[in-house]
N, C-alpha and C positions, 0 to 999 in steps of 0.2 A: 260421718259419725258412726254409721253402722259397722264399718270395718274395725273400729276401736273396741267393739263389744263381742268380737268373735269368741266362741266357746263360753258365752254367758247365756243364761236362760232369758227368753223373751216370750211375750204373749202377742199373737197376731190375730186380729179379728178381720175376717173377710167380708166383702160386701154382701154376701148372701147370708150373713149371720153366724157362720161356722167359726170356730176358734181353733187355733193351733198353738200349742205350748211346747217349747223345746229349746235346745241349745243351738245357737246360730253357728253354722259351720262355714257358710260362704254367702256373699252378697255381691251384687254388681251395681252399675250406675243406674240401671232401670228399676232398682229395688227388688229384683228377683232374689229370693232367699232360698237357701238350703238349710234345713234344720235337722238335727239328729235327736234321738231319744225323745220322740214326739208323743204327745197326747193330743189326739184329734177329736174335737167335740163337734157333733152335728145333730141335726134334727131337734133344734131348740134345747140342747143340753140333755136330751134323753138318752143319747147313745155316745159312747166313747170308744175310741180305738187307740191302742198303743202301737206305734209304728217305729221302725228303726230309723227311717229317714223320709223326709218329704221335701218336695220342691214347690215353692209358692211363687206364682207369677206376680210381678209387681203391680200390674193394673187390677188385680183382684183384691188388693189389700185396702181395707177401710182405715185401720189404724194399727199402731204398734205400741205396746206397753214395754218400756225399757226399764232396766234397773235404775234406782235413784242415783247411784254413783256415776252413771253415764252422764246425766245432766250436769252434775257438779264438775266432772272432768271437762265437759264441753265448755262450760262457763270459764273455767281456769284457762283452757287453751285459747279461748277468744280474748281474754284479758292479756295473755302473753303476746298474742299476735298484734293486738292494738299497741301495746308498749313497744314492741319491736318496730312497728310502722312509725310510731312517733319518734323513736330514736333515729331512724333512718331519715325521716323528714327534717329533723333538726339539723342534720349534717349538710344537707343539700341546699338549705336556704328556703325562703318562702315559696310556696306553690310547687315544691318538688322540682323546680327547674334550677339548673346550674347557672350561676351568674356569668355573663360574658361581657367583654369589652365591646364598645360600639364598632371597633375595627374588625371584630370577628365576623361581621355580617357583610363586609365589603367584597366586591368581585375580585379585587386584587389579592385577597387572601385565599381564594379557592383555586386549587391547582387542577383537580379533576383529571389527573394523569397526564397533563401537558408538561412539556419540558420547561417552559418559562412563561410567565404571565405577559411580559412585555411583547414577546413575539406573537402571542395569541392576539393581543389587542391590536397589534400592527396588521396582522393578517386579516383580522376581522374588519378593520377600517379599509384595507385595500379591497377586500371583497365588496364592501358597500360602494366604494368608488367605482369599481368595475361594473357593478349592477346599474349604477346611475348613468354611466357612460353608455352602456349597451341598451338602456331602455329606449333611447331614441331610434335605434335600428330595429327594434322589435325582437331582439335576441336577449336572453337572460343567461347570466353566468352564475351557476350555483356552486360556489367555491366552499 
C-alpha cells in the first residue's frame, strides 16, 4: 500500500513521540521510509526542523497517517482482486480444483518417462518373482 502513495505527503509518528511530516520518496518491505521536504517535530512539539531528506527505520514507527484517497484506492483494489478471484474460481469448478475422470488417477495412465506401461508392469512383476525365488537362498535381487 505504501508504494502506491509515493510522492504524497504523510505524517509519521515515532515511538519516542517525535513526528515527521514529508513526501514519501521510497519504502521497503520492512517499512523503512525515506521522506523528502520534511518537517521534523521533536521535544514534545516545542522544536521544529526543516530537512531536505530523512530516513526512518521501520521498527521506530508508531503509526502513519496517510491521505484519505489512499484508503479509498486500497478498498477499490481489494474489491477488484476479490472479483477477479471469484471469476477465476467459477471457471475451475468448486474448490478451485479441476475435475478429473476416475481413470486419471490409475497407475496405467502415468508414464513417468517410461517407454510403455505394459513393459514396466511386466518387469516389475518379474523383479518380484526373482526376489521371492532368491529369498530362500539369502540373496536379494534389486532390479
